[in-house]
N, C-alpha and C positions, 0 to 999 in steps of 0.2 A: 817573389815578394806578393805579388796579387793573389798568388795561391793561397798563401798563409794567411792574408787579410780576410779573402772568401770564407776559409775554415773557421777562421774567428768570429766572424760575424753569424755563421751558420750556427755555432756553440752558443753563443749568447741569445739567438733566438730560441733555441731549444729549451735553454736556463730559463729566459723569459714566459716561454709558453708553460713551462711547469709551475711557475707561480701564478699564472692566469688561469690555469686549468682549475676546474670546480674541485675543492677540496673535501665534497662530501663523498664518503666512502659508502659504497654498497656490496653487499654479500647474497647473491640470490641464488637459489636452486631450482631446477626446472626438469620436467618429466611430462610424457603423455599422460592425459586424464584417465584413458581407458586402454587397455592392451589385451590380446587373448592368451589363453593358457597355451605354452609353449613358444611364445613370440618374445624374441628379443628387443630390449630398448635400451636408450641412452638415459642416463641419469646425470645431469651436470651442475656444477657450482661454479660461479662466476663472481671474481671480485674485481674491481676497476681500478686496481693498481699493480705494480709488479713488486713493490716492495712487501713481500709478504715471507711468512716463517709459521712453523708448527701448526699446518694443516691437519685437522683430524676428522676424520669421515665419521659418520654415525653408524650405529649398528643396525644393518641392514637386514629386515627379518621378512620372510615369506618369498624371497626371492634366491636367486644363485647368481654370485657374482663371476662372470664369464672374464671380466677384465678390468683394470683398474686400480687405483686412479692413474690416468694418463693426461700431464699436464700439457697446456698449450699455450703461447703466449701472442698477445695481439696489440700492436700500436699503430698509431694513425697520427697525423699532424696537417693541419691547414691553417691557411693565412686568408681571410676574407676581410676586405676593405682595411688592410694594414693591422688586424688584428688575429695573434696567433693564439690557436687552440690546439692542445694535443689531449690524447685520451690512450690509454693502455689498460691491459685488464691481462688475467691469468684464469683459465679455465680448466677445472679438474673434471675428467670424465669417466664415468664407470659405464659398462654393459653388461645389462642385467638380463636374466631368463625368467619370466614368470611361470613360477611351477605349480601354483592352485589359484582356483578361483577364489574371489572375495574382495573386500575394500581393505587396502593396507595404508598406513602411513609411514613415510621416511622422515626421521626427525632431522633437524637442521644440523648442518656441520660447523665445526669452529676453526677460526683461522685468528693469526695475528698480521694486521695489515697496517704499516706506517707505524707499527709500534701500538697499535689498537687493537684489543680483542674485538671480533665479530662472530655474531652467530647468524647463519642463514635461516630463512623459512624452511617450514618442513612441507612436503609435499604429498598430496594424496591420489593414489593409482587404484582404479578398479579393475580388477582383472576377470575378465569374462569367460565363461564355459566354452569348450571348442564346439564348433557346430556338428548337429547331431547328423544332420544329412544334407546334400547339396542341393536337391531337388530341381537338378536341371536335365532336360534331355536334349535330344539332338533331332535336326531333320535334315535331309540332302535335296540340292536342287541342282540345275544345271545353268550357268550363265549363257552370255550370247556367244561366246567362243567354242563352247561345248566343254570348257574345262570345270572340273568338279569342285565345286565349293561345299564347306561345311557349316552350316549356322545353327548354334544352339539356340532352342526355342527359349522364349522368356516365359516362365511360370508364373503361376499366381503368387509364388512365395519370393520370387527374386526382386518384386518391386510392390510394395504395399502402402496405401495413404490411409490413415485411420481417423475418423471421425469421433472426437470424445467430448464428453461435457464433464464442468467440474461438479455438477449434481444431477440428479436424475428426478427429484421431486422437489417444486419450488413452490413458492406462493405467487398469486397474480403481481406484476410489477416487480417481483424479484430477480436481481440480476444474477447471471451464471454466464460461465466462460465455454466457448465452443472452438475447440482447437483441432485444426486439419495438420497431421505431421507425416512425413515422406520417412519411409524406411526403404534402402535399396542396396542390394549387392551388386548392381549392376551398373554400367556406365550412364547414367541418366544426363542427357544434353539439354532437358528442358521439357516444357508444354506447348503443344500447339494450339491447343482449344481447352479451356476450364468453363465448366456450367456449374455454377452453385445454386443449391435451392434458393428460393423466393423468401425464405422465412416467413410464410404466412403465419400469422397470429403472434408476431414477434415485432417488436421495435428493436433493430440491429444498429450496432456501430462496429466498425472493423478497428483493431487495434494495429498500428503501423508496425511494421516488421524492419528491421536493419535491412541496408541494401548489401552488406556483405554478410550473408548468412553463414552462421558457425554450425560446421558439420560435426558430429560426435559419433563415436562407436558405441553401440548400444547392443544387448542381448535381446532378442524379442524372438518367442516362439519356437525357441531351439536353434535359430541362426543368429549371426551376427551381422548387423546393417550398419551402413553410416546414415545418421538420422539428422533431421532438423526440423523445426517448426515454419510450416509454408505460410499459413493463414491463421489467425484468430479474430472471433468476433465475441464481442458482449451483447447478450440476448436479454430483452426485458419481455415476459410474456403477456399479452395485451388480453387475455382471455382464460377462461377456466376450462378444466378437464383435460384430455388426453390430447395433447398436441404433436404431430409428427413433425421431425426436421427430415426431409427428404434428401435422397442420396446426391452425392455431388459425383460430376463425371469429369475425370482427368484424362485428356490423349496425350499420352506420353511419347517422347522421341527418344529412344535408346541407341547406342552405339555399340556394335558388336563385331568382334573379330571373326573372320571366315578364313577357310584354308584355302588358299590359291596355289594351284601348280605352275602358273605362267608367270615367271618373275617379271616380265614386263608390265604384265597388268596389276601385279602388286606394286609396281615402282609408280606406275602414272595414274592409276585409279583407287588411290587411297591407302594403298598397303593392305589390302583385304579386309578393310573396316566397313561394315553395312550398316545403314540407319533401320533400325526396327520400330514400328508404330504399334502401341499397344494402349487400349483403354481400360482405365482404372475406376472403378465404382466403388464408393463408400457406403456401408451399411446404413440404413434408415435407424433414425434415433426417436422414440417416444418418450416426451417429456410428461410427466404428471403434473399439471398445476392446481394448486389447491385454491380456493378462494379466501379472502380475507376474513378472518373470523368477525362474527356479529359483533354488535355494540360498537360501532365506529363512533368516535366523538363528533360534535358538530364542528370542530375546528381542525378535522382530517381534511387534507387537501391533496391526498394521493400519495404521499412519502411514503417509500419502502425502503428500508437501509436503516442507517445511522446518522442522524442529523442533529444540529444545534441552531439555534436562533439567537440574535442579537438586534439590539435597537440603539439608535442616537438621532439626537434632534439639533439642529444649528443654534437654537436660543429658545427659552422659555418666557422672556419678556420683549413684547413687540408693540408696535402701534398699529392703528387699524391700517389695512391696506399695505402693510409690509410683509415680505414673503418668510416663510418659515420652510425649512427642509427637513424631512423625516426619513431616517435610513432605516432601512432593515436589511441583515445579512442571513440569509439560509445558507449553511455551510454541512457538509458533511460527505457521506459516500452511500452511493444508491442510485434511484432513478431520479436524479437531483433535476434533469431537463425536464421531465414532465411532472414535476411538482407545480401546483398552482399557485399564485400570488395570495399569502394569508389576508384575510378579510379585517380591514381596520374600521373603527367605529368613530368618524371624524364628527366634532360639533356640527349641528346644520348650519351655523352662521359661518362657515368656513367654506371657500370656494377651494375646491380639491382638483387638480389637473390630473390627466392622464399620468401614472408611474412611468419613470425612466427605467430600464432594466439593462443590466450590465453581468454577464456572466464568465465565468472563468473555470473551464473543467478540463481534467483529464483522466484518460480511461485507466482503470485497473482492473484487476481478476475480480472484485468485488463491485464493479459498476463505474459510475461517474463520481470522482473525487474532485470537489473545490467548491466555490460559493457562487451563490446568485445573490447580487446587490438589487433593492429595489428602492428608489427614491421618490418620495412625494412631495410635490411644491403645493403648499398651502398658505392661502392668504385671508387671514380672519378679516371680517367685513363690520363687526361691530365690538364695542368694548365691553369688558367684562373678566371675570374668570373662568376659564373653562379647561376641561379634562380631556385628554386622549386616553382613555382607558388601556390597560395591558393587552396585548393581542396573544393570544393561544395559538398554539401551534402544535398539532398531533401527527404523529406518524407511527407506521408500525415496524417494530424493531424484529429484523428477522433472526438475531440471535436468543432474545428471549422470547419470541414469537407472543408479544403482546404489544397493545398501543401505548405509546408513551405522548404525554403532554409537556409541553415547555411554555412558558410565558415570559414576554419581553416586559420592558419597564413602562410604567405608568407615568405619564407628564401631565404636570398643570401650566396651563399658559395664561399667564397674565397679559391682557391687550388693554392699552390705554388708548383714549381718544386721539387720533391723529388728524393731520390736516386734510382738507377735501372731504369727500363723502363717497359713499361705496358706489352710488351711480356714477360717479367721474372716473372710478378707477376698474370698472367692469372691462373686460377685455374688448378693446375696440381696436379693429385691424386697418381702419381707413387711412389712406395715406393722406398726408397733410402736405401742402407745398407753399412757399411764399409766392404771391403773388406779385409781378413786379411790371408795371407802366413805362414802357420803352420809348424815347423819344417825344415825350408828352410834355416836357418843360417848357420848351421853346418851339413855338409853331411857325412854321413858315409863311411869309408875307403873300397873300394872293396877288398875282399878277394878272389874272383875267379881269374883264370889265364884270362890274356889279350888275345885277338886274334890278331894276327899280320898281318899287310897287306905286300903284295909282293912289293919289291923295283920296283920303276917306276909306280906304280898303286895309282895316288893321287887324293884325292877329290878336290883339288883346280883347279879351271878353267874347271872342268868337266861339264857335262851337268846337273847333280843333282845340282852342286854348283851354276850355274846362275838360275836353277829354284827354288831355295831356297830362293834367293833374290826377282826373278820376283814375283812369286805367292804371297806371303805377300803384295808386293807393289800394285799388281792390285786389292786384296781384301781391302786394305787401301783407294784408291782410289775409288772404289765402294761403299764403306761406307761412305765416306766423301760427294759424291753424294747425295745419299739417305738421309745423315743426313741434309743435308742443303735444300732439299726438304720438310723432315719433318718440320725444323724449319719455313720454308716459308708457309707451311700450317697451322701450328700452331698459326701463327700470323694472320692468317685470322680467327678471331674469330665466324664469321657468318658463314663462310663455315664449319668450322668444327662442330658447333653444327647443321647445316642442315645435314651434313654427318652421324653423330652419333645419329639423334633425334630419328629413330627407335630402335637402341640399347639400348638407354636411356629409352624410353618408355617401351620396352619388361622388362628391369630390374626391373622397378617400377610395373609392372602387375606381374611380379613373387613374388615380396614383397607383393603385394595386394592379391596374390594367396595363401601365407603363413597366412595372416590375415583371408581369407574366411576360411580355415582349423580350425583356432582358434575360429572362430565365433565371431570377434571382428568387431561388425556392423560398427561403427563410424569411427575406423580408417580404415576399409576396403574402405569405401566410399571416404574417403579423399585422400587415396591413388590413388585410380582411378581416381580421377579427377585431381589430380596432373599428372598423366601420361597422359590423355587427352590434358589438356590445355598445359603443357610442350611440348608434340610432335608438337602441331601446333605452338607454339612461335618458337621451334627450326628449324622446317622443313620450316615455312614460313619467317623466320628472322625478326619477329616481337616481340619486348619486350612484356613480360608477362602482363605488366600494361596497355599496351595499347589494349590489347585484352578484347572483350566483346561479349555478344551473338550478339549484335546488329551488329557488324562490322566484326564477322567471318565468316558470311555467302559471304560478297563481296569479303573478302580476299581469301577464299578457290575458289571461282569463278574464281577469276583472274588468280588462278595456273590450272585452266582447270580440278577442281573437278567437276563431275556432279550434278545435283540438288538433285538426290536420295541420292547420299552418304553423302550430306550436311545435309540434313533432317535427316538422320540415326544419323549423329554424334550429331546434335542439339539436338535430342530426347534423346540421351543416356546420355547428360550434365544433362537433366532435369529429367531423371530417377534417374540418380545418386543423384540430389541434394534432391530430395523428397522421393525416397525409403527408406531412412532411418528413416522416420517419418511415413511411410506407414503403416497400419497394415496387417496382415497376416503373412505368414510363413518367417521369415526373411532369412533363408536359400535359398528358393527357388528364391527369389528377387536378394539376392547376385549372386547366380550362374547364372541367367540370365546377370545381369549387367556384369558379368566377361567376358563370352563368347562372349556377343554383344561388349564389348570394345576392345577385340583382334582382332574380325573380322574387326571391322571398322579401326583399326589402319593399319591392314594388305591391305586393300581395298585403303586406303588413299595413303599408302606407293607405290602402283603401279601407282595411278592415278595422283599425285602431280608432275607438271613437273617444272624443273628449267630453 
């Protein structure tokens, strides 16, 4: 009785599993992507149910059918956490022979599954020609036991690593793709050492490759190889002329079978497999880099590629001393990371803070794709109607090989008089704390004896009495005078910024020094650039938004800074902008930039005349 009960429960579970199983029917075809002429391979059609009829194979052209269709059934059932699932399928298999080279498409097959007609996907098979030559030699040696081994030498055609570029002629800052690809006809175990070129003259970024590399069969120079893409880089040329990408070196480790006469040695010493070392060198590549055409617009900020720009503002109606946020978004594909921020002409009565930047990029074959968001915090200090004019943004379009100019929206800001005044709302970073007098409300009764003063010796009208009133009065008057001078000085924003320019710059350089110790490369260079640009902006009383490399030279020269110092300052700016992308030892480059920046700030502090 128990036996029949068990069988009944089992059938019930199978029935429930059939109900719970996924009712989505699939019918798929599969075959190798590439085969060689004369090779045999399988063509399979699989449907995920066994209730099928009327299977019809497609017309197969370009291949000889050696066998098929042969059907096989698969079923499985599992119970996880009390939930039963069942899967079943039928596979129809053909054995085909590749008769001639070329690319062939095998159409989909048809079948009726669970009463529904289905059509499978088509498959594409690339038939490669047979190898023209093996290109392998042999060499003999003797092992430690005197047994004869035969090891085939690894020829230059057995393992090839190529270095190819998507373009050979580009413009300055135009992105192109560099690919290192492996072609192997041997058992490649890996690389003991890899030395890639330094990419001098280029800003480089590597494209991340998947961990499970996909190998494919490919015909190359008369032989069939297993191939895969090993490394890929996006390069941005930073100078014009012919630039050479030096050879890369790959020290490969290859497993190769050898003939061993001693069976014990074959059993205990790896079965006659030896490891062969071979160094592979890629050829040099010469890139011809053209200079960008003449006639650059004034609004050109270094963008090369395909870009777009948009803007938005938080509000256009505010009161004095209220904050406004202006947002610029530069998007597109190209050298997006190297594009400078567009220049915006803000009203002079607006206090403008350093912009906040946020970038989101992804690497593509055409360069960096994504967007760069720039946010400005503005505070109007006086009432009235003000305009933020449209911002021009020009870039070099690599497709049309011309400069294109885009414009953002123009904004009219209506500012009404608010509470307080501008002097009161100027950025003040003084910490204010509430003062508390503790244990002063009730005093203790003095228990010790009181000293008595002789009669006629009074404090009133004495010298000490008058000094008691005079000294605090003088201190109060002096404090009031100094306080009024401080208020007057603080109200002159430009003068205060000029006075504190060196102190603010040194403070930022100290922060950069901490980032240098922590080896935070990008944050370090950003902080150094803020220190340099902020120092010049405060010292020369020029808004940061109006400074650029083109006008800073004239501004410094007008304040009696010698030409040598100006060139050093601009050189450090360029070094900061490109050092973060430069190859080599990053710590040495950061140390050099840090020392040079401190020296140039110190020299300019002694030269700038007001």
